[in-house]
N, C-alpha and C positions, 0 to 999 in steps of 0.2 A: 438700265434704260427702260426696260419694259415696265418697271414700277412707275416711272415718271409718266409714261404714256397712259397707263390706266388711271393715274391720279388726275391727269389733264382731262381724260374722257369722263371721269366720275363714274366708272363702271367697276364691277367686281372682276378681278383678275381670275379667269377660268383657265385651268391647265389640263392637258391630257393626262391620262393615267391616274395615279393617286399619290398620296404623300409619301408612300414607302418606296417609290422609284429611286433606285440608286443613281447617283450622278458623279461623274468624274469632275474634279475641280483642281485648280492649281493656284498657288500663291503668286501674286504678281511679281514679287522679287525673284522667285524661282523661275518664272517664265522669262523674265528679263535676262537672267543668267543663261538660260538655255538659248535664247536668241543670240546673245553675245557669243556664246560658245560656237554656235553654228556659223555666225557671220564672220568670225575671225580665224577660221581654220580652213585650209584648202582641202583637207581629207573629208569634209562633211558635204561636199558637193554631190548632189544626186541621192543623198541619204534621207531616210524618213525617220523622224523622231516623235515619240509619244511622251508628252510631258504632263504628268498628273501628280497630285500629292497622295499621301497615304491616309487621307481623311476618310471618315465614314459618312460622307454627305448624302443626303436624300433630297428629293424634290421638296418635301415638307420642311426640312430644316432651312433650306435656302429661301423658300417661299415665305416662311415666317419672318426671316430677316428683312426681305424686300417689303413685305406688308407693314412691318413695324417702322422701317425707315420712311416710307412714303405715306403711312397712315391710310392704307387701303385695305379692303376686304378681298379675300380670295376663296376659291372653291375649285373642285376638280370635276372633270367630266366623267371620270371613273374608267375602269378597265374595259367594260363592255363597249362603250362608244369609241374608246380609243382603239380597240382591236378592230372594230368595223372600219375605222379610218385607215388603219394599217393594212388590212386585207383588201379593202375596196379601192384604194387609190394611193398613189404616192403623194398627192397634194390635197387630200381630203381634210376639210375642217370639221370640227365637232358639229357645227350646224348642218353640214352636208350629211354627217353620220346620222343625225336625228331624222333627217328627211329620208334616209335609206331605211331606217328601222321601221318607220310607220308602214310602208307597203309590205315589208317582210312580216311584221307582226299581224297585219290584216290577213295575209295569206295563211298564216299559221292558225289563226282563229277560225277561218273558213274551213280548213282541213279538219279541225277538231269537231266542228259542228256538222260536217257533211256525213 
């Protein structure tokens, strides 16, 4: 769905972190089997299940597929801005991270020149 949104907006799809970020994925057939298993058994009530495949998926491999399917460009914000988002707020966007970096970097420059 995200690929369709960026295609509609005509913008580059920018993602946090980088292409090497490991992602958990699951095949739709396996997920349906897991849902059926949980839905048809009484002993699954109140239980928590983690359903993933044993693939070696990365953000880069998934993003390449999405970009090819929707004919869109993509890029990454990188680890530094992503870490600032993670540390700074639970709802920080990359744009907010950039706005946070500017005052921090200005203070660092002032300290070096003082």
